A tleap script that builds the chain and sets N, CA, C and O, in Angstrom:
source leaprc.protein.ff14SB
mol = sequence {
  NMET ARG ARG VAL ALA ALA SER VAL VAL PHE
  MET ASN ARG GLU GLU ALA TYR THR ASN HIE
  ILE VAL GLU ILE TYR GLY ARG ARG VAL VAL
  SER HIE TYR ALA LEU LYS SER GLU LEU ALA
  MET THR GLU TRP LEU GLY GLY ILE ILE VAL
  LEU THR TYR ALA GLU ALA GLU GLU VAL ASN
  LEU LYS GLY VAL GLN SER VAL ASP ASP PHE
  PHE ASP ARG VAL GLU LYS THR GLU PRO HIE
  GLN SER ARG CYS LEU LYS ALA TYR HIE LEU
  ARG SER ALA ASP ILE ALA THR GLN SER LEU
  THR LYS ASN SER ARG ILE TYR LEU ILE GLU
  GLU ASP GLY ASN SER PHE VAL CGLU
}
set mol.1.N position { -54.444 -15.906 -50.673 }
set mol.1.CA position { -55.555 -15.765 -51.480 }
set mol.1.C position { -56.401 -17.167 -51.352 }
set mol.1.O position { -55.900 -18.277 -51.176 }
set mol.2.N position { -57.693 -16.887 -51.471 }
set mol.2.CA position { -58.724 -17.586 -50.820 }
set mol.2.C position { -59.558 -17.894 -51.986 }
set mol.2.O position { -59.641 -16.896 -52.702 }
set mol.3.N position { -60.168 -18.836 -52.421 }
set mol.3.CA position { -60.864 -19.206 -53.449 }
set mol.3.C position { -62.168 -20.116 -52.685 }
set mol.3.O position { -62.107 -21.227 -52.160 }
set mol.4.N position { -63.234 -19.278 -52.829 }
set mol.4.CA position { -64.554 -19.963 -52.714 }
set mol.4.C position { -65.356 -20.129 -53.550 }
set mol.4.O position { -65.235 -19.482 -54.591 }
set mol.5.N position { -66.672 -21.229 -53.363 }
set mol.5.CA position { -67.279 -21.079 -54.457 }
set mol.5.C position { -68.768 -20.982 -53.850 }
set mol.5.O position { -68.841 -21.163 -52.635 }
set mol.6.N position { -69.813 -20.753 -54.456 }
set mol.6.CA position { -71.429 -20.988 -54.511 }
set mol.6.C position { -72.553 -21.222 -54.965 }
set mol.6.O position { -72.543 -20.787 -56.117 }
set mol.7.N position { -73.665 -21.720 -54.704 }
set mol.7.CA position { -74.585 -22.389 -55.504 }
set mol.7.C position { -74.573 -21.105 -56.605 }
set mol.7.O position { -74.211 -21.229 -57.776 }
set mol.8.N position { -75.002 -19.957 -56.042 }
set mol.8.CA position { -75.392 -18.762 -57.096 }
set mol.8.C position { -74.675 -17.313 -56.189 }
set mol.8.O position { -74.680 -16.867 -55.041 }
set mol.9.N position { -74.198 -17.029 -57.306 }
set mol.9.CA position { -73.193 -14.853 -57.333 }
set mol.9.C position { -74.190 -14.513 -57.560 }
set mol.9.O position { -75.001 -15.058 -58.308 }
set mol.10.N position { -74.311 -13.569 -56.969 }
set mol.10.CA position { -75.205 -12.165 -57.546 }
set mol.10.C position { -74.309 -11.623 -57.906 }
set mol.10.O position { -73.273 -12.047 -57.394 }
set mol.11.N position { -74.149 -10.589 -58.796 }
set mol.11.CA position { -72.871 -9.469 -59.558 }
set mol.11.C position { -73.674 -7.935 -58.827 }
set mol.11.O position { -73.097 -6.994 -58.282 }
set mol.12.N position { -75.053 -8.108 -59.043 }
set mol.12.CA position { -75.836 -7.137 -59.395 }
set mol.12.C position { -77.315 -8.113 -58.969 }
set mol.12.O position { -77.442 -9.279 -58.596 }
set mol.13.N position { -78.434 -6.856 -59.267 }
set mol.13.CA position { -79.819 -7.234 -58.643 }
set mol.13.C position { -79.998 -8.151 -60.420 }
set mol.13.O position { -80.296 -9.345 -60.409 }
set mol.14.N position { -79.852 -7.668 -61.318 }
set mol.14.CA position { -79.842 -8.959 -62.691 }
set mol.14.C position { -79.050 -9.231 -63.564 }
set mol.14.O position { -79.084 -9.261 -64.794 }
set mol.15.N position { -77.937 -9.533 -62.395 }
set mol.15.CA position { -77.213 -10.722 -63.094 }
set mol.15.C position { -76.466 -11.186 -62.177 }
set mol.15.O position { -75.745 -10.604 -61.367 }
set mol.16.N position { -76.783 -12.819 -62.431 }
set mol.16.CA position { -76.644 -13.387 -60.933 }
set mol.16.C position { -75.539 -15.132 -62.033 }
set mol.16.O position { -75.941 -15.454 -63.152 }
set mol.17.N position { -74.707 -15.643 -61.587 }
set mol.17.CA position { -74.414 -17.268 -61.616 }
set mol.17.C position { -74.516 -18.238 -60.710 }
set mol.17.O position { -74.306 -18.268 -59.497 }
set mol.18.N position { -74.962 -19.226 -61.682 }
set mol.18.CA position { -74.862 -20.502 -60.436 }
set mol.18.C position { -73.612 -21.212 -60.272 }
set mol.18.O position { -72.602 -20.717 -60.773 }
set mol.19.N position { -73.558 -22.045 -59.790 }
set mol.19.CA position { -71.754 -22.593 -59.510 }
set mol.19.C position { -70.450 -21.757 -59.854 }
set mol.19.O position { -69.654 -21.975 -60.768 }
set mol.20.N position { -70.422 -20.727 -58.882 }
set mol.20.CA position { -69.483 -19.749 -59.572 }
set mol.20.C position { -68.573 -19.758 -58.417 }
set mol.20.O position { -69.102 -19.900 -57.314 }
set mol.21.N position { -67.096 -19.610 -58.490 }
set mol.21.CA position { -65.593 -19.282 -58.010 }
set mol.21.C position { -65.921 -17.974 -57.719 }
set mol.21.O position { -66.880 -17.467 -58.300 }
set mol.22.N position { -64.980 -17.049 -56.535 }
set mol.22.CA position { -64.716 -15.681 -56.593 }
set mol.22.C position { -63.530 -16.140 -55.286 }
set mol.22.O position { -63.396 -16.858 -54.295 }
set mol.23.N position { -62.795 -15.059 -56.202 }
set mol.23.CA position { -61.155 -15.259 -55.292 }
set mol.23.C position { -61.359 -13.722 -54.739 }
set mol.23.O position { -61.991 -12.771 -55.199 }
set mol.24.N position { -60.417 -13.910 -53.350 }
set mol.24.CA position { -60.424 -13.231 -52.688 }
set mol.24.C position { -59.221 -13.278 -51.866 }
set mol.24.O position { -58.625 -14.232 -51.364 }
set mol.25.N position { -58.879 -11.285 -51.838 }
set mol.25.CA position { -57.569 -11.513 -50.826 }
set mol.25.C position { -57.366 -10.079 -50.330 }
set mol.25.O position { -57.153 -9.063 -50.992 }
set mol.26.N position { -57.492 -10.253 -48.909 }
set mol.26.CA position { -57.812 -9.423 -47.649 }
set mol.26.C position { -59.203 -9.308 -47.523 }
set mol.26.O position { -59.672 -9.967 -46.595 }
set mol.27.N position { -59.914 -8.725 -48.125 }
set mol.27.CA position { -61.344 -7.989 -48.086 }
set mol.27.C position { -61.805 -8.043 -49.604 }
set mol.27.O position { -63.006 -8.023 -49.872 }
set mol.28.N position { -60.672 -8.124 -50.764 }
set mol.28.CA position { -61.174 -7.699 -52.267 }
set mol.28.C position { -61.213 -8.649 -53.124 }
set mol.28.O position { -60.127 -9.133 -53.442 }
set mol.29.N position { -61.916 -8.959 -53.478 }
set mol.29.CA position { -62.437 -10.071 -55.200 }
set mol.29.C position { -61.395 -9.357 -56.140 }
set mol.29.O position { -61.301 -8.373 -56.873 }
set mol.30.N position { -60.664 -10.440 -55.683 }
set mol.30.CA position { -59.241 -10.086 -56.899 }
set mol.30.C position { -59.928 -11.082 -58.471 }
set mol.30.O position { -59.269 -10.981 -59.506 }
set mol.31.N position { -61.049 -11.847 -58.479 }
set mol.31.CA position { -61.353 -12.381 -59.579 }
set mol.31.C position { -63.108 -13.445 -59.599 }
set mol.31.O position { -63.755 -13.881 -58.647 }
set mol.32.N position { -63.220 -13.485 -60.241 }
set mol.32.CA position { -64.989 -14.379 -60.203 }
set mol.32.C position { -65.230 -14.977 -61.361 }
set mol.32.O position { -65.523 -14.272 -62.327 }
set mol.33.N position { -65.145 -16.607 -61.512 }
set mol.33.CA position { -65.403 -17.092 -62.636 }
set mol.33.C position { -66.616 -18.202 -62.618 }
set mol.33.O position { -67.197 -18.203 -61.533 }
set mol.34.N position { -67.096 -19.077 -63.499 }
set mol.34.CA position { -67.802 -20.444 -63.712 }
set mol.34.C position { -66.829 -21.314 -62.721 }
set mol.34.O position { -65.632 -21.070 -62.569 }
set mol.35.N position { -67.608 -22.459 -62.017 }
set mol.35.CA position { -66.765 -23.487 -62.063 }
set mol.35.C position { -67.314 -24.333 -62.694 }
set mol.35.O position { -68.532 -24.445 -62.832 }
set mol.36.N position { -66.364 -25.115 -63.209 }
set mol.36.CA position { -66.082 -25.745 -64.874 }
set mol.36.C position { -65.589 -26.974 -64.439 }
set mol.36.O position { -66.094 -27.908 -65.063 }
set mol.37.N position { -64.508 -27.416 -63.302 }
set mol.37.CA position { -64.528 -28.460 -63.142 }
set mol.37.C position { -63.770 -28.728 -61.480 }
set mol.37.O position { -62.924 -27.836 -61.411 }
set mol.38.N position { -63.738 -29.235 -60.669 }
set mol.38.CA position { -63.136 -29.488 -59.292 }
set mol.38.C position { -61.867 -28.418 -58.975 }
set mol.38.O position { -61.300 -28.282 -60.058 }
set mol.39.N position { -61.354 -27.809 -58.216 }
set mol.39.CA position { -60.055 -26.811 -58.222 }
set mol.39.C position { -59.865 -27.293 -56.854 }
set mol.39.O position { -60.620 -27.302 -55.881 }
set mol.40.N position { -58.262 -27.826 -57.087 }
set mol.40.CA position { -57.912 -27.901 -55.749 }
set mol.40.C position { -58.184 -26.525 -54.716 }
set mol.40.O position { -58.577 -25.597 -55.422 }
set mol.41.N position { -58.126 -26.274 -53.805 }
set mol.41.CA position { -58.123 -25.054 -53.000 }
set mol.41.C position { -58.995 -24.285 -52.697 }
set mol.41.O position { -58.830 -23.177 -52.188 }
set mol.42.N position { -60.162 -24.874 -53.021 }
set mol.42.CA position { -61.399 -24.255 -53.401 }
set mol.42.C position { -62.165 -24.983 -52.423 }
set mol.42.O position { -62.255 -26.209 -52.359 }
set mol.43.N position { -62.949 -23.771 -51.338 }
set mol.43.CA position { -63.550 -23.988 -50.195 }
set mol.43.C position { -64.967 -23.989 -50.940 }
set mol.43.O position { -64.976 -23.355 -51.995 }
set mol.44.N position { -66.191 -24.613 -50.550 }
set mol.44.CA position { -67.603 -24.935 -50.990 }
set mol.44.C position { -68.166 -23.902 -49.959 }
set mol.44.O position { -67.927 -24.178 -48.784 }
set mol.45.N position { -68.842 -22.809 -50.194 }
set mol.45.CA position { -69.952 -22.333 -48.956 }
set mol.45.C position { -71.062 -22.448 -49.240 }
set mol.45.O position { -71.797 -22.408 -48.253 }
set mol.46.N position { -71.639 -22.600 -50.324 }
set mol.46.CA position { -73.480 -22.891 -51.110 }
set mol.46.C position { -73.990 -21.885 -51.189 }
set mol.46.O position { -73.470 -20.827 -51.546 }
set mol.47.N position { -74.680 -22.003 -50.984 }
set mol.47.CA position { -76.127 -20.759 -50.838 }
set mol.47.C position { -75.733 -19.512 -51.660 }
set mol.47.O position { -75.530 -19.670 -52.864 }
set mol.48.N position { -75.611 -18.316 -51.124 }
set mol.48.CA position { -75.694 -17.455 -51.904 }
set mol.48.C position { -74.604 -16.239 -51.802 }
set mol.48.O position { -74.721 -15.477 -50.842 }
set mol.49.N position { -73.497 -16.008 -52.789 }
set mol.49.CA position { -72.787 -14.853 -52.488 }
set mol.49.C position { -73.223 -13.770 -53.380 }
set mol.49.O position { -73.711 -13.826 -54.509 }
set mol.50.N position { -72.814 -12.334 -52.291 }
set mol.50.CA position { -73.448 -11.069 -53.462 }
set mol.50.C position { -72.426 -10.345 -53.203 }
set mol.50.O position { -71.921 -10.277 -52.082 }
set mol.51.N position { -71.817 -9.426 -54.714 }
set mol.51.CA position { -70.425 -9.131 -55.100 }
set mol.51.C position { -70.874 -7.609 -54.731 }
set mol.51.O position { -71.532 -7.246 -55.706 }
set mol.52.N position { -70.820 -6.393 -53.643 }
set mol.52.CA position { -70.756 -5.297 -53.762 }
set mol.52.C position { -69.958 -4.412 -53.137 }
set mol.52.O position { -69.530 -4.739 -52.031 }
set mol.53.N position { -69.530 -2.923 -53.778 }
set mol.53.CA position { -68.610 -1.851 -53.515 }
set mol.53.C position { -69.074 -1.754 -51.950 }
set mol.53.O position { -68.333 -1.422 -51.024 }
set mol.54.N position { -70.399 -2.098 -51.850 }
set mol.54.CA position { -70.636 -1.368 -50.079 }
set mol.54.C position { -69.732 -2.161 -48.958 }
set mol.54.O position { -69.289 -3.309 -48.904 }
set mol.55.N position { -69.660 -0.946 -48.034 }
set mol.55.CA position { -68.907 -1.302 -46.804 }
set mol.55.C position { -69.965 -1.553 -45.247 }
set mol.55.O position { -70.695 -0.774 -44.635 }
set mol.56.N position { -69.687 -2.685 -45.076 }
set mol.56.CA position { -70.542 -3.683 -44.079 }
set mol.56.C position { -70.652 -2.628 -42.870 }
set mol.56.O position { -71.792 -2.742 -42.421 }
set mol.57.N position { -69.923 -1.626 -42.141 }
set mol.57.CA position { -70.110 -0.886 -41.478 }
set mol.57.C position { -71.246 0.684 -41.737 }
set mol.57.O position { -71.784 1.523 -41.014 }
set mol.58.N position { -71.130 0.314 -43.517 }
set mol.58.CA position { -72.223 1.650 -43.589 }
set mol.58.C position { -73.578 1.156 -43.875 }
set mol.58.O position { -74.326 1.868 -44.546 }
set mol.59.N position { -73.940 0.114 -43.477 }
set mol.59.CA position { -75.071 -0.219 -43.825 }
set mol.59.C position { -76.121 -0.939 -42.870 }
set mol.59.O position { -75.970 -2.130 -42.596 }
set mol.60.N position { -76.948 -0.369 -42.482 }
set mol.60.CA position { -77.747 -1.610 -41.309 }
set mol.60.C position { -78.050 -2.840 -41.989 }
set mol.60.O position { -79.246 -2.878 -42.280 }
set mol.61.N position { -77.443 -3.808 -42.332 }
set mol.61.CA position { -78.441 -5.152 -42.686 }
set mol.61.C position { -79.392 -6.109 -41.393 }
set mol.61.O position { -80.184 -7.047 -41.485 }
set mol.62.N position { -78.906 -5.416 -40.355 }
set mol.62.CA position { -80.196 -6.285 -39.713 }
set mol.62.C position { -81.431 -6.126 -40.171 }
set mol.62.O position { -81.877 -4.980 -40.214 }
set mol.63.N position { -82.374 -7.415 -40.680 }
set mol.63.CA position { -83.456 -7.575 -40.694 }
set mol.63.C position { -83.701 -7.493 -42.281 }
set mol.63.O position { -84.739 -7.079 -42.798 }
set mol.64.N position { -82.503 -7.987 -42.999 }
set mol.64.CA position { -82.677 -8.246 -44.477 }
set mol.64.C position { -83.173 -9.580 -44.588 }
set mol.64.O position { -82.766 -10.597 -44.026 }
set mol.65.N position { -84.625 -9.343 -45.834 }
set mol.65.CA position { -85.076 -10.733 -45.649 }
set mol.65.C position { -85.144 -11.472 -46.868 }
set mol.65.O position { -85.760 -12.514 -47.093 }
set mol.66.N position { -84.270 -10.638 -47.790 }
set mol.66.CA position { -84.159 -11.159 -49.195 }
set mol.66.C position { -82.674 -10.852 -49.734 }
set mol.66.O position { -81.933 -10.032 -49.193 }
set mol.67.N position { -82.277 -11.733 -51.048 }
set mol.67.CA position { -81.389 -10.859 -51.984 }
set mol.67.C position { -81.419 -9.220 -52.720 }
set mol.67.O position { -80.496 -8.425 -52.900 }
set mol.68.N position { -82.936 -9.122 -53.050 }
set mol.68.CA position { -83.850 -8.266 -53.161 }
set mol.68.C position { -83.679 -6.841 -52.086 }
set mol.68.O position { -83.492 -5.673 -52.427 }
set mol.69.N position { -83.791 -7.293 -50.983 }
set mol.69.CA position { -83.896 -6.578 -49.865 }
set mol.69.C position { -82.646 -6.609 -48.973 }
set mol.69.O position { -82.858 -6.484 -47.767 }
set mol.70.N position { -81.073 -6.794 -49.479 }
set mol.70.CA position { -80.054 -6.377 -49.719 }
set mol.70.C position { -79.542 -5.833 -50.264 }
set mol.70.O position { -78.472 -5.284 -50.002 }
set mol.71.N position { -80.439 -5.805 -51.648 }
set mol.71.CA position { -79.067 -5.106 -52.811 }
set mol.71.C position { -80.193 -3.617 -52.194 }
set mol.71.O position { -79.587 -2.590 -51.885 }
set mol.72.N position { -81.789 -3.623 -52.061 }
set mol.72.CA position { -81.750 -2.281 -51.862 }
set mol.72.C position { -81.033 -1.218 -50.621 }
set mol.72.O position { -80.856 -0.002 -50.553 }
set mol.73.N position { -80.753 -2.334 -49.754 }
set mol.73.CA position { -79.653 -1.197 -48.714 }
set mol.73.C position { -78.341 -1.128 -48.971 }
set mol.73.O position { -77.611 -0.319 -48.398 }
set mol.74.N position { -77.926 -1.970 -49.852 }
set mol.74.CA position { -76.566 -2.033 -50.450 }
set mol.74.C position { -76.290 -0.270 -51.444 }
set mol.74.O position { -75.533 0.694 -51.335 }
set mol.75.N position { -77.353 -0.668 -52.297 }
set mol.75.CA position { -77.749 0.461 -53.012 }
set mol.75.C position { -77.617 1.607 -52.960 }
set mol.75.O position { -77.082 2.349 -53.784 }
set mol.76.N position { -78.387 1.997 -51.385 }
set mol.76.CA position { -78.497 3.170 -50.850 }
set mol.76.C position { -77.305 4.046 -50.298 }
set mol.76.O position { -77.596 5.024 -49.609 }
set mol.77.N position { -75.353 3.618 -50.681 }
set mol.77.CA position { -74.127 3.896 -50.399 }
set mol.77.C position { -73.840 4.623 -51.160 }
set mol.77.O position { -74.836 4.529 -51.877 }
set mol.78.N position { -73.301 5.255 -51.574 }
set mol.78.CA position { -72.548 6.362 -52.065 }
set mol.78.C position { -71.374 5.596 -52.866 }
set mol.78.O position { -70.443 5.373 -52.092 }
set mol.79.N position { -71.124 5.127 -54.163 }
set mol.79.CA position { -70.234 4.577 -54.698 }
set mol.79.C position { -69.162 5.198 -54.320 }
set mol.79.O position { -69.403 6.183 -53.622 }
set mol.80.N position { -67.917 4.961 -54.549 }
set mol.80.CA position { -66.704 5.972 -54.156 }
set mol.80.C position { -65.503 4.782 -55.363 }
set mol.80.O position { -65.730 3.598 -55.611 }
set mol.81.N position { -64.127 5.734 -55.961 }
set mol.81.CA position { -63.363 5.070 -56.613 }
set mol.81.C position { -62.825 4.650 -56.306 }
set mol.81.O position { -62.163 3.945 -57.067 }
set mol.82.N position { -62.519 4.636 -54.782 }
set mol.82.CA position { -61.110 4.114 -54.028 }
set mol.82.C position { -61.730 2.404 -53.808 }
set mol.82.O position { -61.038 1.386 -53.789 }
set mol.83.N position { -63.164 2.499 -53.667 }
set mol.83.CA position { -63.783 1.076 -52.756 }
set mol.83.C position { -63.706 -0.425 -53.856 }
set mol.83.O position { -64.215 -0.524 -54.972 }
set mol.84.N position { -63.213 -1.069 -53.396 }
set mol.84.CA position { -62.544 -2.605 -54.018 }
set mol.84.C position { -64.408 -3.110 -53.703 }
set mol.84.O position { -65.300 -2.515 -53.098 }
set mol.85.N position { -64.395 -4.247 -54.324 }
set mol.85.CA position { -65.439 -5.462 -54.349 }
set mol.85.C position { -64.884 -6.265 -53.406 }
set mol.85.O position { -63.791 -6.678 -53.018 }
set mol.86.N position { -66.906 -6.379 -53.018 }
set mol.86.CA position { -66.419 -7.529 -51.476 }
set mol.86.C position { -67.309 -8.323 -51.821 }
set mol.86.O position { -68.001 -8.181 -52.829 }
set mol.87.N position { -67.430 -9.744 -50.589 }
set mol.87.CA position { -68.076 -10.866 -51.475 }
set mol.87.C position { -69.132 -10.932 -49.909 }
set mol.87.O position { -68.747 -11.401 -48.838 }
set mol.88.N position { -70.415 -10.363 -50.164 }
set mol.88.CA position { -70.560 -11.611 -48.414 }
set mol.88.C position { -71.707 -12.673 -49.011 }
set mol.88.O position { -72.220 -12.857 -50.115 }
set mol.89.N position { -71.774 -13.000 -48.283 }
set mol.89.CA position { -72.027 -14.578 -47.781 }
set mol.89.C position { -73.432 -14.580 -47.320 }
set mol.89.O position { -73.895 -13.970 -46.357 }
set mol.90.N position { -74.001 -15.309 -48.099 }
set mol.90.CA position { -75.634 -14.897 -47.565 }
set mol.90.C position { -75.931 -16.820 -46.615 }
set mol.90.O position { -76.610 -17.627 -47.249 }
set mol.91.N position { -75.498 -17.154 -45.549 }
set mol.91.CA position { -75.541 -18.532 -45.355 }
set mol.91.C position { -76.978 -18.550 -45.081 }
set mol.91.O position { -77.639 -17.568 -44.744 }
set mol.92.N position { -77.428 -19.785 -45.257 }
set mol.92.CA position { -78.308 -20.288 -44.978 }
set mol.92.C position { -79.528 -19.952 -45.437 }
set mol.92.O position { -80.548 -20.169 -44.783 }
set mol.93.N position { -79.520 -19.332 -46.728 }
set mol.93.CA position { -80.590 -18.779 -47.564 }
set mol.93.C position { -80.999 -19.392 -48.353 }
set mol.93.O position { -80.247 -20.208 -48.885 }
set mol.94.N position { -82.308 -19.286 -48.769 }
set mol.94.CA position { -83.516 -20.604 -49.623 }
set mol.94.C position { -83.182 -19.823 -50.947 }
set mol.94.O position { -83.763 -18.822 -51.368 }
set mol.95.N position { -82.023 -20.554 -51.568 }
set mol.95.CA position { -81.537 -20.572 -52.933 }
set mol.95.C position { -83.059 -20.621 -54.185 }
set mol.95.O position { -82.854 -20.283 -55.351 }
set mol.96.N position { -83.658 -20.810 -53.994 }
set mol.96.CA position { -85.229 -20.837 -55.190 }
set mol.96.C position { -85.555 -19.477 -54.813 }
set mol.96.O position { -85.391 -18.641 -55.701 }
set mol.97.N position { -85.955 -19.097 -53.765 }
set mol.97.CA position { -87.013 -17.685 -53.536 }
set mol.97.C position { -86.011 -17.004 -53.382 }
set mol.97.O position { -86.310 -15.852 -53.698 }
set mol.98.N position { -84.512 -17.093 -52.932 }
set mol.98.CA position { -83.638 -16.046 -52.687 }
set mol.98.C position { -84.014 -15.223 -51.475 }
set mol.98.O position { -83.753 -14.058 -51.174 }
set mol.99.N position { -84.977 -16.548 -50.630 }
set mol.99.CA position { -85.159 -15.163 -49.054 }
set mol.99.C position { -84.212 -15.491 -47.883 }
set mol.99.O position { -83.485 -16.460 -48.099 }
set mol.100.N position { -84.130 -15.146 -47.202 }
set mol.100.CA position { -83.313 -15.265 -46.019 }
set mol.100.C position { -83.968 -15.880 -45.260 }
set mol.100.O position { -85.164 -15.612 -45.372 }
set mol.101.N position { -83.589 -17.063 -44.040 }
set mol.101.CA position { -84.778 -17.662 -43.068 }
set mol.101.C position { -84.326 -17.071 -41.865 }
set mol.101.O position { -83.589 -16.091 -41.767 }
set mol.102.N position { -85.060 -18.059 -40.536 }
set mol.102.CA position { -84.437 -17.134 -39.255 }
set mol.102.C position { -83.116 -17.813 -38.552 }
set mol.102.O position { -82.741 -17.574 -37.404 }
set mol.103.N position { -82.357 -18.904 -39.682 }
set mol.103.CA position { -81.041 -19.467 -39.278 }
set mol.103.C position { -79.932 -18.747 -40.191 }
set mol.103.O position { -78.716 -18.872 -40.045 }
set mol.104.N position { -80.721 -17.804 -41.365 }
set mol.104.CA position { -79.377 -17.001 -42.018 }
set mol.104.C position { -78.805 -16.223 -41.556 }
set mol.104.O position { -79.004 -15.432 -40.634 }
set mol.105.N position { -78.005 -16.432 -42.233 }
set mol.105.CA position { -76.604 -15.009 -41.341 }
set mol.105.C position { -76.149 -14.576 -42.988 }
set mol.105.O position { -76.193 -15.087 -44.107 }
set mol.106.N position { -75.607 -13.061 -42.228 }
set mol.106.CA position { -74.477 -12.521 -43.064 }
set mol.106.C position { -73.021 -12.340 -42.765 }
set mol.106.O position { -72.732 -11.674 -41.771 }
set mol.107.N position { -71.953 -12.914 -43.593 }
set mol.107.CA position { -71.066 -12.678 -43.427 }
set mol.107.C position { -70.316 -11.939 -44.678 }
set mol.107.O position { -70.628 -12.188 -45.842 }
set mol.108.N position { -69.370 -11.074 -44.345 }
set mol.108.CA position { -68.371 -10.525 -45.111 }
set mol.108.C position { -67.088 -11.305 -45.604 }
set mol.108.O position { -66.175 -11.120 -44.798 }
set mol.109.N position { -66.761 -12.009 -46.521 }
set mol.109.CA position { -65.957 -13.206 -46.506 }
set mol.109.C position { -64.708 -12.423 -46.729 }
set mol.109.O position { -64.490 -11.375 -47.338 }
set mol.110.N position { -63.926 -13.273 -46.030 }
set mol.110.CA position { -62.247 -12.089 -45.767 }
set mol.110.C position { -61.231 -13.288 -46.319 }
set mol.110.O position { -61.645 -14.444 -46.239 }
set mol.111.N position { -59.902 -13.037 -46.878 }
set mol.111.CA position { -59.014 -14.243 -46.720 }
set mol.111.C position { -59.034 -14.980 -45.973 }
set mol.111.O position { -59.432 -16.127 -46.178 }
set mol.112.N position { -58.662 -14.603 -45.005 }
set mol.112.CA position { -58.619 -15.568 -43.740 }
set mol.112.C position { -59.569 -15.707 -43.029 }
set mol.112.O position { -59.376 -15.486 -41.834 }
set mol.113.N position { -60.634 -16.028 -43.368 }
set mol.113.CA position { -62.017 -16.069 -42.883 }
set mol.113.C position { -63.450 -14.903 -43.079 }
set mol.113.O position { -63.597 -13.927 -43.816 }
set mol.114.N position { -64.212 -15.449 -42.207 }
set mol.114.CA position { -65.660 -14.925 -42.577 }
set mol.114.C position { -66.114 -13.900 -41.316 }
set mol.114.O position { -66.178 -14.331 -40.165 }
set mol.115.N position { -66.392 -12.636 -41.619 }
set mol.115.CA position { -66.717 -11.326 -40.470 }
set mol.115.C position { -68.414 -11.367 -40.312 }
set mol.115.O position { -69.295 -11.089 -41.125 }
set mol.116.N position { -68.450 -11.638 -39.504 }
set mol.116.CA position { -70.714 -11.698 -39.579 }
set mol.116.C position { -70.927 -10.126 -39.109 }
set mol.116.O position { -70.372 -9.306 -38.378 }
set mol.117.N position { -71.874 -10.199 -39.829 }
set mol.117.CA position { -72.520 -8.815 -40.420 }
set mol.117.C position { -73.388 -8.203 -39.216 }
set mol.117.O position { -73.842 -9.138 -38.556 }
set mol.118.N position { -73.761 -7.000 -38.721 }
set mol.118.CA position { -74.970 -7.413 -37.927 }
set mol.118.C position { -75.861 -6.719 -38.510 }
set mol.118.O position { -77.033 -6.780 -38.138 }
savepdb mol mol.pdb
quit
């Protein structure tokens, strides 16, 4: 299991938490909770993490400019009961404006590392 933390974690478009921890097993989010104190074996990713059931392969994430834009794209996918919750790290995002910069990248967070999403 991998435990990561970020400045902001979005559960959906309207629900976001600051300084939050997400636990990942494989590609699946198994738990998330507030960061109340320093925890051993927790990797600080910073930036923004978005939790969604969308698969990276079925949405075109190229050209995403903001968290809202990200949700516009992933909300177009059809939910399936067999899907698991996934975590996407919006690296180098501007937290104040919730926008992506020219240096921003989107990664699917996995237990063994991160996969770049194109």
